[in-house]
C-alpha positions, -999 to 999 in steps of 0.1 A, spaced: -201 -817 378 -181 -849 375 -210 -871 387 -226 -897 365 -195 -902 342 -186 -936 328 -151 -948 340 -122 -934 319 -145 -910 300 -126 -878 292 -144 -848 306 -135 -812 313 -156 -781 320 -142 -754 298 -139 -717 307 -164 -711 278 -190 -733 294 -185 -718 329 -189 -683 314 -220 -693 295 -235 -706 327 -227 -674 344 -243 -653 317 -275 -673 317 -277 -671 355 -272 -634 355 -297 -628 326 -324 -648 343 -314 -639 379 -312 -676 387 -297 -691 419 -267 -713 412 -257 -744 432 -222 -759 427 -207 -789 445 -173 -777 456 -143 -788 477 -158 -820 488 -125 -840 490 -87 -834 489 -87 -857 458 -108 -831 440 -83 -804 448 -54 -826 438 -68 -831 403 -80 -795 397 -48 -779 408 -21 -804 399 -37 -831 377 -29 -858 402 -47 -883 423 -75 -908 415 -95 -884 393 -66 -882 369 -75 -916 355 -111 -906 351 -110 -870 338 -92 -854 310 -71 -822 310 -68 -806 345 -74 -768 346 -43 -766 369 -61 -741 392 -84 -743 421 -121 -749 417 -129 -716 435 -106 -698 410 -126 -712 381 -159 -703 397 -146 -667 404 -131 -661 370 -164 -671 353 -183 -646 375 -203 -674 392 -193 -665 428 -218 -641 443 -249 -638 465 -270 -660 443 -245 -689 445 -247 -718 470 -215 -738 473 -222 -773 485 -199 -792 509 -167 -771 512 -151 -798 533 -116 -792 519 -115 -754 520 -87 -731 532 -90 -700 554 -83 -678 524 -111 -695 504 -136 -689 533 -126 -652 533 -131 -649 496 -165 -666 497 -176 -644 526 -166 -613 506 -187 -625 477 -219 -631 496 -222 -667 485 -236 -693 509 -221 -726 520 -244 -756 523 -233 -785 546 -249 -819 542 -245 -838 575 -261 -870 561 -238 -872 532 -209 -863 554 -217 -893 576 -224 -916 547 -188 -911 534 -173 -910 569 -157 -876 561 -133 -860 586 -150 -835 610 -165 -805 593 -154 -771 608 -188 -754 608 -178 -728 633 -149 -717 610 -174 -709 582 -196 -689 605 -167 -670 621 -155 -662 586 -188 -645 579 -201 -670 553 -238 -677 554 -240 -714 564 -270 -736 557 -279 -773 559 -290 -795 531 -295 -832 523 -275 -836 491 -292 -866 473 -303 -901 480 -272 -914 462 -252 -904 492 -277 -901 521 -298 -927 539 -328 -903 542 -337 -869 527 -351 -856 560 -341 -822 573 -350 -831 608 -325 -859 606 -299 -835 592 -304 -811 621 -300 -840 646 -268 -853 629 -255 -817 628 -261 -811 665 -245 -845 673 -213 -834 656 -215 -797 666 -227 -794 702 -215 -757 702 -245 -749 680 -277 -744 699 -312 -753 688 -321 -718 675 -290 -715 654 -294 -750 641 -330 -744 632 -320 -713 613 -294 -732 593 -322 -756 581 -349 -729 575 -342 -692 570 -306 -696 560 -314 -724 537 -340 -702 521 -313 -676 515 -290 -701 500 -315 -710 472 -323 -674 465 -356 -673 484 -348 -653 515 -380 -641 532 -401 -665 512 -389 -699 523 -379 -710 558 -398 -684 577 -433 -677 590 -439 -641 578 -462 -621 556 -453 -627 520 -436 -661 526 -448 -693 511 -474 -710 533 -454 -742 536 -449 -755 571 -447 -785 594 -463 -790 628 -443 -809 654 -454 -826 686 -431 -828 715 -451 -842 744 -440 -828 778 -419 -801 763 -425 -764 763 -407 -732 752 -370 -738 744 -375 -775 751 -395 -778 719 -367 -765 698 -344 -789 715 -367 -818 706 -371 -806 670 -334 -801 663 -324 -834 680 -349 -854 660 -371 -862 690 -403 -844 679 -429 -860 658 -444 -844 626 -482 -843 630 -491 -820 602 -477 -806 569 -491 -777 548 -481 -769 513 -492 -735 498 -516 -732 528 -533 -766 522 -529 -794 547 -514 -824 529 -505 -846 558 -519 -852 593 -554 -847 606 
């Protein structure tokens, strides 16, 4: 929510605005996505009014970002928190209790050369973890296959099945479309991609797909083939 500001432009998000967003989301049952805890510098400004953001942003709320989100009623099952790189164990526990998802963006993480992301800590805390791309402003390619490959390169303890779920069914849950996006099942959107992994069979196919070694040979949107022959 601090993106796109001109240097030295005073800017705060008031409790009134947070609460208005929460009311609108509840009334319309909308999913909510919030970029949160991406850097220690973010926390320094929010909680103490210090760090490089102090020269960019106006009055600090003097409390954590998660506290602001919680107090506005924006933390719940329809909320996806994006990044979470600078989270504490207590914050992970509070997010798990709320039912919110955490979306990790491996491409953006690599782009900024962030410190290692503790994916397993989020899963062990009971937080639904998903993968995303962030945006082309901080990612070299908006390709979920690449995100899976980057993720597995940094997190070898996650196998192909779990990684694929992070990019498909759990990602669908994160955007409020569980059972309709990221799964092949009755009632789900007929959006899918066909991959070719020559010489692979069974579990080897998932290895190839999640390591970025398979080739997309067909894409269907709403049941209609839009790519491939």
